[in-house]
MMTF fields as JSON, N, C-alpha, C and O atoms, coordinates in Angstrom:
{
  "mmtfVersion": "1.0.0",
  "mmtfProducer": "UNKNOWN",
  "numBonds": 379,
  "numAtoms": 380,
  "numGroups": 95,
  "numChains": 1,
  "numModels": 1,
  "chainsPerModel": [1],
  "groupsPerChain": [95],
  "chainIdList": ["A"],
  "bondAtomList": [4, 2, 8, 6, 12, 10, 16, 14, 20, 18, 24, 22, 28, 26, 32, 30, 36, 34, 40, 38, 44, 42, 48, 46, 52, 50, 56, 54, 60, 58, 64, 62, 68, 66, 72, 70, 76, 74, 80, 78, 84, 82, 88, 86, 92, 90, 96, 94, 100, 98, 104, 102, 108, 106, 112, 110, 116, 114, 120, 118, 124, 122, 128, 126, 132, 130, 136, 134, 140, 138, 144, 142, 148, 146, 152, 150, 156, 154, 160, 158, 164, 162, 168, 166, 172, 170, 176, 174, 180, 178, 184, 182, 188, 186, 192, 190, 196, 194, 200, 198, 204, 202, 208, 206, 212, 210, 216, 214, 220, 218, 224, 222, 228, 226, 232, 230, 236, 234, 240, 238, 244, 242, 248, 246, 252, 250, 256, 254, 260, 258, 264, 262, 268, 266, 272, 270, 276, 274, 280, 278, 284, 282, 288, 286, 292, 290, 296, 294, 300, 298, 304, 302, 308, 306, 312, 310, 316, 314, 320, 318, 324, 322, 328, 326, 332, 330, 336, 334, 340, 338, 344, 342, 348, 346, 352, 350, 356, 354, 360, 358, 364, 362, 368, 366, 372, 370, 376, 374],
  "bondOrderList": [1, 1, 1, 1, 1, 1, 1, 1, 1, 1, 1, 1, 1, 1, 1, 1, 1, 1, 1, 1, 1, 1, 1, 1, 1, 1, 1, 1, 1, 1, 1, 1, 1, 1, 1, 1, 1, 1, 1, 1, 1, 1, 1, 1, 1, 1, 1, 1, 1, 1, 1, 1, 1, 1, 1, 1, 1, 1, 1, 1, 1, 1, 1, 1, 1, 1, 1, 1, 1, 1, 1, 1, 1, 1, 1, 1, 1, 1, 1, 1, 1, 1, 1, 1, 1, 1, 1, 1, 1, 1, 1, 1, 1, 1],
  "groupList": [{"groupName": "MET", "atomNameList": ["N", "CA", "C", "O"], "elementList": ["N", "C", "C", "O"], "formalChargeList": [0, 0, 0, 0], "bondAtomList": [1, 0, 2, 1, 3, 2], "bondOrderList": [1, 1, 2], "singleLetterCode": "M", "chemCompType": "L-PEPTIDE LINKING"}, {"groupName": "THR", "atomNameList": ["N", "CA", "C", "O"], "elementList": ["N", "C", "C", "O"], "formalChargeList": [0, 0, 0, 0], "bondAtomList": [1, 0, 2, 1, 3, 2], "bondOrderList": [1, 1, 2], "singleLetterCode": "T", "chemCompType": "L-PEPTIDE LINKING"}, {"groupName": "ASP", "atomNameList": ["N", "CA", "C", "O"], "elementList": ["N", "C", "C", "O"], "formalChargeList": [0, 0, 0, 0], "bondAtomList": [1, 0, 2, 1, 3, 2], "bondOrderList": [1, 1, 2], "singleLetterCode": "D", "chemCompType": "L-PEPTIDE LINKING"}, {"groupName": "GLY", "atomNameList": ["N", "CA", "C", "O"], "elementList": ["N", "C", "C", "O"], "formalChargeList": [0, 0, 0, 0], "bondAtomList": [1, 0, 2, 1, 3, 2], "bondOrderList": [1, 1, 2], "singleLetterCode": "G", "chemCompType": "PEPTIDE LINKING"}, {"groupName": "VAL", "atomNameList": ["N", "CA", "C", "O"], "elementList": ["N", "C", "C", "O"], "formalChargeList": [0, 0, 0, 0], "bondAtomList": [1, 0, 2, 1, 3, 2], "bondOrderList": [1, 1, 2], "singleLetterCode": "V", "chemCompType": "L-PEPTIDE LINKING"}, {"groupName": "LEU", "atomNameList": ["N", "CA", "C", "O"], "elementList": ["N", "C", "C", "O"], "formalChargeList": [0, 0, 0, 0], "bondAtomList": [1, 0, 2, 1, 3, 2], "bondOrderList": [1, 1, 2], "singleLetterCode": "L", "chemCompType": "L-PEPTIDE LINKING"}, {"groupName": "ASN", "atomNameList": ["N", "CA", "C", "O"], "elementList": ["N", "C", "C", "O"], "formalChargeList": [0, 0, 0, 0], "bondAtomList": [1, 0, 2, 1, 3, 2], "bondOrderList": [1, 1, 2], "singleLetterCode": "N", "chemCompType": "L-PEPTIDE LINKING"}, {"groupName": "GLN", "atomNameList": ["N", "CA", "C", "O"], "elementList": ["N", "C", "C", "O"], "formalChargeList": [0, 0, 0, 0], "bondAtomList": [1, 0, 2, 1, 3, 2], "bondOrderList": [1, 1, 2], "singleLetterCode": "Q", "chemCompType": "L-PEPTIDE LINKING"}, {"groupName": "ALA", "atomNameList": ["N", "CA", "C", "O"], "elementList": ["N", "C", "C", "O"], "formalChargeList": [0, 0, 0, 0], "bondAtomList": [1, 0, 2, 1, 3, 2], "bondOrderList": [1, 1, 2], "singleLetterCode": "A", "chemCompType": "L-PEPTIDE LINKING"}, {"groupName": "LYS", "atomNameList": ["N", "CA", "C", "O"], "elementList": ["N", "C", "C", "O"], "formalChargeList": [0, 0, 0, 0], "bondAtomList": [1, 0, 2, 1, 3, 2], "bondOrderList": [1, 1, 2], "singleLetterCode": "K", "chemCompType": "L-PEPTIDE LINKING"}, {"groupName": "GLU", "atomNameList": ["N", "CA", "C", "O"], "elementList": ["N", "C", "C", "O"], "formalChargeList": [0, 0, 0, 0], "bondAtomList": [1, 0, 2, 1, 3, 2], "bondOrderList": [1, 1, 2], "singleLetterCode": "E", "chemCompType": "L-PEPTIDE LINKING"}, {"groupName": "TYR", "atomNameList": ["N", "CA", "C", "O"], "elementList": ["N", "C", "C", "O"], "formalChargeList": [0, 0, 0, 0], "bondAtomList": [1, 0, 2, 1, 3, 2], "bondOrderList": [1, 1, 2], "singleLetterCode": "Y", "chemCompType": "L-PEPTIDE LINKING"}, {"groupName": "ILE", "atomNameList": ["N", "CA", "C", "O"], "elementList": ["N", "C", "C", "O"], "formalChargeList": [0, 0, 0, 0], "bondAtomList": [1, 0, 2, 1, 3, 2], "bondOrderList": [1, 1, 2], "singleLetterCode": "I", "chemCompType": "L-PEPTIDE LINKING"}, {"groupName": "PHE", "atomNameList": ["N", "CA", "C", "O"], "elementList": ["N", "C", "C", "O"], "formalChargeList": [0, 0, 0, 0], "bondAtomList": [1, 0, 2, 1, 3, 2], "bondOrderList": [1, 1, 2], "singleLetterCode": "F", "chemCompType": "L-PEPTIDE LINKING"}, {"groupName": "SER", "atomNameList": ["N", "CA", "C", "O"], "elementList": ["N", "C", "C", "O"], "formalChargeList": [0, 0, 0, 0], "bondAtomList": [1, 0, 2, 1, 3, 2], "bondOrderList": [1, 1, 2], "singleLetterCode": "S", "chemCompType": "L-PEPTIDE LINKING"}, {"groupName": "HIS", "atomNameList": ["N", "CA", "C", "O"], "elementList": ["N", "C", "C", "O"], "formalChargeList": [0, 0, 0, 0], "bondAtomList": [1, 0, 2, 1, 3, 2], "bondOrderList": [1, 1, 2], "singleLetterCode": "H", "chemCompType": "L-PEPTIDE LINKING"}, {"groupName": "ARG", "atomNameList": ["N", "CA", "C", "O"], "elementList": ["N", "C", "C", "O"], "formalChargeList": [0, 0, 0, 0], "bondAtomList": [1, 0, 2, 1, 3, 2], "bondOrderList": [1, 1, 2], "singleLetterCode": "R", "chemCompType": "L-PEPTIDE LINKING"}, {"groupName": "CYS", "atomNameList": ["N", "CA", "C", "O"], "elementList": ["N", "C", "C", "O"], "formalChargeList": [0, 0, 0, 0], "bondAtomList": [1, 0, 2, 1, 3, 2], "bondOrderList": [1, 1, 2], "singleLetterCode": "C", "chemCompType": "L-PEPTIDE LINKING"}, {"groupName": "PRO", "atomNameList": ["N", "CA", "C", "O"], "elementList": ["N", "C", "C", "O"], "formalChargeList": [0, 0, 0, 0], "bondAtomList": [1, 0, 2, 1, 3, 2], "bondOrderList": [1, 1, 2], "singleLetterCode": "P", "chemCompType": "L-PEPTIDE LINKING"}],
  "groupTypeList": [0, 1, 2, 3, 4, 5, 6, 2, 7, 8, 0, 9, 10, 0, 8, 10, 7, 5, 9, 10, 1, 11, 2, 10, 12, 1, 13, 9, 5, 10, 9, 0, 10, 14, 10, 6, 12, 2, 5, 9, 9, 15, 5, 12, 14, 8, 11, 3, 0, 8, 16, 4, 0, 2, 6, 5, 12, 2, 10, 17, 11, 10, 12, 7, 18, 10, 12, 14, 1, 5, 14, 2, 4, 5, 16, 8, 11, 5, 14, 14, 4, 0, 2, 6, 1, 12, 13, 6, 4, 9, 4, 3, 6, 18, 18],
  "groupIdList": [1, 2, 3, 4, 5, 6, 7, 8, 9, 10, 11, 12, 13, 14, 15, 16, 17, 18, 19, 20, 21, 22, 23, 24, 25, 26, 27, 28, 29, 30, 31, 32, 33, 34, 35, 36, 37, 38, 39, 40, 41, 42, 43, 44, 45, 46, 47, 48, 49, 50, 51, 52, 53, 54, 55, 56, 57, 58, 59, 60, 61, 62, 63, 64, 65, 66, 67, 68, 69, 70, 71, 72, 73, 74, 75, 76, 77, 78, 79, 80, 81, 82, 83, 84, 85, 86, 87, 88, 89, 90, 91, 92, 93, 94, 95],
  "secStructList": [7, 5, 6, 6, 5, 7, 7, 2, 2, 2, 2, 2, 2, 2, 2, 2, 2, 2, 2, 2, 2, 2, 2, 2, 2, 2, 2, 2, 2, 2, 2, 2, 2, 2, 2, 2, 2, 2, 2, 2, 2, 2, 2, 2, 2, 2, 2, 2, 2, 2, 2, 2, 2, 2, 2, 2, 2, 2, 6, 7, 1, 1, 7, 7, 2, 2, 2, 2, 2, 2, 2, 2, 2, 2, 2, 2, 2, 2, 2, 2, 2, 2, 2, 2, 2, 6, 1, 7, 7, 7, 1, 7, 7, 7, 7],
  "xCoordList": [18.147, 18.094, 18.774, 19.909, 18.122, 18.619, 18.79, 17.799, 19.969, 20.01, 19.341, 18.759, 19.367, 18.664, 17.501, 17.143, 16.491, 15.289, 15.058, 15.729, 14.193, 13.928, 12.852, 11.794, 13.16, 12.035, 10.951, 11.151, 9.908, 8.805, 9.305, 8.893, 10.276, 10.704, 11.59, 11.457, 12.445, 13.308, 12.383, 12.631, 11.465, 10.451, 9.726, 9.434, 9.391, 8.537, 9.46, 8.954, 10.784, 11.676, 11.959, 11.856, 12.289, 12.511, 11.353, 11.613, 9.848, 8.825, 8.69, 8.411, 8.928, 8.9, 9.875, 9.546, 11.096, 12.238, 11.794, 12.051, 11.129, 10.848, 9.709, 9.809, 8.788, 7.604, 8.114, 7.722, 9.004, 9.642, 10.304, 10.001, 11.237, 11.775, 10.61, 10.751, 9.618, 8.738, 8.099, 7.999, 7.593, 6.978, 7.808, 7.321, 9.144, 10.102, 10.13, 10.133, 10.151, 10.357, 9.085, 9.112, 7.881, 6.735, 6.517, 5.859, 6.953, 6.929, 7.774, 7.427, 8.918, 10.001, 9.388, 9.414, 8.737, 8.064, 6.929, 6.88, 6.08, 4.991, 5.446, 4.807, 6.449, 7.247, 7.724, 7.417, 8.492, 8.892, 7.758, 7.891, 6.664, 5.46, 5.077, 4.91, 4.95, 4.211, 5.208, 4.8, 6.619, 7.533, 7.439, 7.399, 7.397, 7.318, 6.131, 6.241, 5.162, 3.764, 4.034, 3.786, 4.591, 4.884, 5.781, 5.6, 6.801, 7.908, 7.07, 7.345, 6.27, 5.432, 4.685, 4.783, 3.856, 3.033, 4.015, 3.649, 5.065, 5.992, 6.297, 6.09, 6.811, 7.092, 5.922, 6.062, 4.965, 3.726, 3.342, 2.883, 3.705, 3.533, 4.527, 4.208, 5.719, 6.893, 6.625, 6.783, 6.147, 5.87, 4.65, 4.642, 3.67, 2.597, 3.033, 2.433, 4.103, 4.527, 5.343, 5.227, 6.127, 6.804, 6.193, 6.681, 4.949, 4.046, 3.385, 3.129, 3.158, 2.399, 3.373, 2.977, 4.708, 5.596, 5.962, 6.157, 6.09, 6.47, 5.29, 5.614, 4.053, 3.029, 2.804, 2.347, 3.163, 3.335, 4.369, 4.259, 5.498, 6.781, 6.44, 6.91, 5.621, 5.333, 4.409, 4.44, 3.696, 2.63, 3.415, 2.818, 4.494, 5.263, 6.07, 6.729, 6.134, 6.815, 8.257, 9.132, 8.536, 9.768, 10.516, 11.481, 10.47, 11.342, 12.556, 12.497, 13.649, 14.828, 14.889, 14.397, 15.518, 15.463, 16.143, 15.737, 17.125, 17.773, 16.855, 16.958, 16.067, 14.964, 14.009, 13.692, 13.48, 12.659, 13.225, 12.609, 14.377, 15.231, 15.397, 15.164, 15.786, 15.965, 14.513, 14.415, 13.474, 11.965, 11.681, 11.299, 11.935, 11.765, 12.594, 12.143, 13.894, 14.613, 14.234, 14.367, 13.76, 13.067, 11.876, 11.598, 11.086, 9.755, 10.061, 9.416, 10.911, 11.245, 11.821, 11.503, 12.772, 13.304, 12.28, 12.251, 11.533, 10.469, 9.477, 8.937, 9.257, 8.233, 8.848, 8.18, 10.065, 10.863, 10.88, 10.68, 11.104, 11.252, 9.679, 9.417, 8.754, 7.336, 6.956, 6.138, 7.51, 7.084, 7.829, 7.193, 9.059, 9.717, 9.343, 9.46, 8.874, 8.545, 7.113, 6.75, 6.317, 4.832, 4.213, 3.486, 4.524, 3.691, 4.484, 3.951, 5.613, 6.485, 6.842, 7.143, 6.75, 7.047, 8.442, 8.813, 9.289, 10.787, 11.161, 11.635, 11.028, 11.164, 12.688, 13.195, 13.326, 14.694, 15.271, 14.543, 16.415, 16.887, 17.21, 18.145, 16.405, 16.845, 18.305, 18.663, 19.047, 20.483, 20.222, 21.151],
  "yCoordList": [37.83, 37.28, 38.061, 38.478, 38.304, 39.225, 38.595, 38.517, 38.145, 37.595, 36.36, 36.083, 35.529, 34.138, 33.996, 32.859, 35.197, 35.306, 35.303, 36.05, 34.52, 34.643, 35.754, 35.691, 36.799, 37.635, 36.972, 35.872, 37.749, 37.194, 36.8, 35.786, 37.68, 37.593, 36.182, 35.322, 36.091, 34.886, 33.604, 32.607, 33.6, 32.552, 32.12, 30.948, 33.241, 33.041, 32.352, 31.45, 32.707, 32.322, 30.767, 29.901, 30.408, 29.147, 28.093, 26.946, 28.715, 28.054, 27.737, 26.645, 28.832, 28.483, 27.553, 26.746, 27.569, 26.586, 25.211, 24.267, 25.052, 23.911, 23.287, 22.17, 24.07, 23.788, 23.207, 22.188, 24.023, 23.632, 22.354, 21.492, 21.979, 20.806, 19.685, 18.655, 19.758, 18.96, 18.526, 17.34, 19.691, 19.436, 18.691, 17.899, 18.999, 18.133, 16.673, 15.743, 16.494, 15.03, 14.268, 13.093, 15.027, 14.327, 14.2, 13.249, 14.96, 14.728, 13.52, 12.71, 13.484, 12.227, 11.066, 10.092, 10.983, 9.853, 9.466, 8.285, 10.252, 9.875, 9.41, 8.577, 9.931, 9.496, 8.066, 7.194, 7.784, 6.499, 5.388, 4.252, 5.773, 4.858, 4.51, 3.345, 5.579, 5.308, 4.291, 3.19, 4.725, 3.735, 2.428, 1.4, 2.401, 0.839, 0.193, -0.941, 0.747, 0.178, -0.46, -1.637, 0.489, 0.143, -0.894, -1.68, -1.168, -2.099, -3.459, -4.573, -3.343, -4.607, -5.199, -6.389, -4.176, -4.547, -5.195, -6.243, -4.722, -5.22, -6.834, -7.859, -6.699, -8.13, -9.268, -10.406, -8.774, -9.605, -10.293, -11.416, -9.187, -9.407, -10.497, -11.359, -10.419, -11.281, -12.493, -13.453, -12.623, -13.842, -14.559, -15.78, -13.781, -14.561, -15.01, -15.935, -14.352, -14.768, -16.114, -17.144, -15.942, -17.061, -18.454, -19.54, -18.231, -19.333, -19.855, -21.047, -19.004, -19.498, -20.125, -21.004, -19.69, -20.194, -21.565, -22.43, -21.912, -22.862, -24.097, -25.283, -23.688, -24.675, -25.065, -26.16, -24.068, -24.431, -25.458, -26.332, -25.226, -26.046, -27.429, -28.432, -27.509, -28.846, -29.584, -30.813, -28.937, -29.445, -29.779, -30.433, -29.512, -29.689, -31.05, -31.208, -31.83, -32.943, -32.73, -33.532, -31.884, -31.55, -30.723, -30.405, -30.037, -29.063, -29.773, -30.873, -29.193, -29.617, -29.462, -28.514, -30.482, -30.557, -29.296, -28.813, -28.674, -27.511, -26.293, -25.485, -26.145, -25.11, -25.195, -24.186, -26.541, -26.757, -26.37, -25.713, -26.873, -26.466, -24.917, -24.311, -24.372, -22.735, -22.228, -21.366, -22.695, -22.247, -22.28, -21.312, -23.694, -24.026, -23.201, -22.882, -22.835, -21.923, -20.616, -19.947, -19.99, -18.752, -18.451, -17.403, -19.72, -19.559, -19.63, -18.878, -20.389, -20.541, -19.298, -18.895, -18.847, -17.381, -16.295, -15.471, -16.175, -15.05, -15.309, -14.406, -16.646, -17.14, -16.57, -15.983, -16.787, -16.411, -14.642, -14.058, -14.077, -12.538, -12.33, -11.706, -12.785, -12.494, -12.73, -11.966, -13.834, -14.048, -12.867, -12.257, -12.608, -11.554, -10.191, -9.359, -9.854, -8.432, -8.023, -7.073, -8.951, -8.777, -9.103, -8.315, -10.468, -10.915, -10.724, -11.076, -10.229, -9.896, -11.385, -11.422, -12.416, -13.607, -13.961, -14.133, -14.072, -14.283, -15.677, -16.144, -16.447, -17.884, -17.984, -19.04, -17.374, -17.481, -16.327, -15.621, -16.111, -14.784, -15.004, -15.723, -14.358, -14.796, -14.035, -13.15, -14.485, -13.958, -12.643, -11.898],
  "zCoordList": [-49.591, -48.308, -47.426, -47.657, -46.367, -45.219, -43.827, -43.102, -43.413, -42.135, -42.01, -40.961, -43.049, -43.049, -43.445, -43.752, -43.566, -43.759, -45.49, -46.202, -45.962, -47.436, -47.586, -46.961, -48.453, -48.673, -49.853, -50.368, -50.14, -51.033, -52.392, -52.954, -52.963, -54.39, -54.386, -55.256, -53.353, -53.34, -53.149, -53.827, -52.364, -52.28, -53.348, -53.586, -54.096, -55.384, -56.457, -57.124, -56.68, -57.664, -57.199, -58.069, -55.942, -55.409, -55.85, -56.211, -55.761, -55.852, -57.496, -57.99, -58.116, -59.67, -60.148, -61.018, -59.658, -59.952, -59.587, -60.334, -58.453, -57.792, -58.854, -59.363, -59.048, -60.224, -61.582, -62.15, -61.94, -63.338, -63.127, -63.951, -62.111, -61.907, -61.679, -62.34, -60.928, -60.944, -62.213, -62.528, -63.056, -64.257, -65.269, -66.076, -65.179, -66.166, -65.697, -66.504, -64.312, -63.918, -64.239, -64.606, -64.08, -64.329, -65.923, -66.343, -66.638, -68.17, -68.589, -69.448, -67.893, -68.306, -67.877, -68.628, -66.596, -66.049, -66.992, -67.338, -67.416, -68.283, -69.708, -70.351, -70.1, -71.396, -71.17, -71.983, -70.052, -69.849, -69.613, -70.071, -68.892, -68.752, -70.237, -70.596, -71.07, -72.244, -72.962, -73.333, -73.158, -73.973, -73.305, -73.98, -71.927, -71.269, -71.89, -72.357, -71.923, -72.469, -73.875, -74.141, -74.777, -76.105, -76.124, -77.053, -75.298, -75.513, -74.849, -75.296, -74.006, -73.376, -74.69, -74.989, -75.525, -76.527, -77.583, -78.117, -77.874, -78.886, -78.404, -79.053, -77.158, -76.577, -76.717, -77.165, -76.311, -76.349, -77.911, -78.125, -78.937, -80.282, -80.737, -81.556, -80.18, -80.495, -80.098, -80.853, -78.756, -78.206, -78.892, -79.048, -79.276, -80.011, -81.43, -81.977, -82.059, -83.359, -83.079, -83.743, -82.061, -81.89, -81.523, -81.838, -80.745, -80.462, -81.778, -81.945, -82.583, -83.839, -84.81, -85.575, -84.815, -85.681, -85.156, -86.01, -83.82, -83.105, -83.283, -83.334, -83.356, -83.833, -85.222, -85.553, -86.076, -87.495, -87.82, -88.681, -86.942, -87.23, -86.668, -87.203, -85.585, -85.084, -86.064, -86.137, -86.717, -87.925, -89.082, -89.937, -89.285, -90.549, -90.54, -89.513, -91.261, -91.305, -92.022, -91.695, -92.818, -93.707, -93.103, -93.798, -91.692, -91.032, -90.656, -90.107, -90.927, -90.418, -88.638, -88.026, -88.086, -86.524, -86.085, -85.028, -86.731, -86.19, -86.168, -85.245, -87.029, -87.191, -86.055, -85.425, -85.741, -84.835, -83.299, -82.46, -83.179, -81.876, -81.753, -80.707, -82.822, -82.808, -82.419, -81.546, -82.99, -82.594, -81.165, -80.507, -80.639, -79.171, -78.201, -77.101, -78.644, -77.749, -77.898, -76.873, -78.954, -79.032, -78.274, -77.691, -78.385, -77.626, -76.159, -75.429, -75.651, -74.473, -73.608, -72.489, -74.524, -73.931, -74.064, -73.149, -74.942, -74.907, -73.811, -73.171, -73.623, -72.301, -70.97, -70.119, -70.899, -69.701, -69.588, -68.523, -70.645, -70.639, -70.258, -69.23, -70.977, -70.639, -69.288, -68.775, -68.532, -67.157, -66.287, -65.427, -66.528, -65.831, -66.085, -65.185, -67.298, -67.811, -67.524, -66.83, -68.214, -68.087, -66.882, -66.277, -66.431, -65.412, -64.044, -62.991, -64.06, -62.81, -61.966, -60.773, -62.741, -61.97, -62.346, -63.508, -61.149, -61.532, -61.569, -60.534, -62.608, -62.808, -63.279, -62.899, -63.818, -64.46, -65.174, -65.871, -65.059, -65.702, -67.178, -67.53, -68.034, -69.496, -69.64, -68.863, -70.683, -70.952, -71.373, -71.682]
}
């Protein structure tokens, strides 16, 4: 650089560094988006299993009340997380 003016080589190096930084940020963003989708799929599966378990417990007469209560709490918690995470509805803050 002479007298505040960038020469062609310096401009080329700066452009290459900027491109590398952009590519790195883009790669990290795509990875995070993919991980976010996977986490949402796991959450949806967990919520579905909690709903199935809750329905099975409701139909069973020999289940202890504590187990039924735990199932209800789990389903309610996952429902709240689903609302906040999947549906972007801010109903309540899960612990």
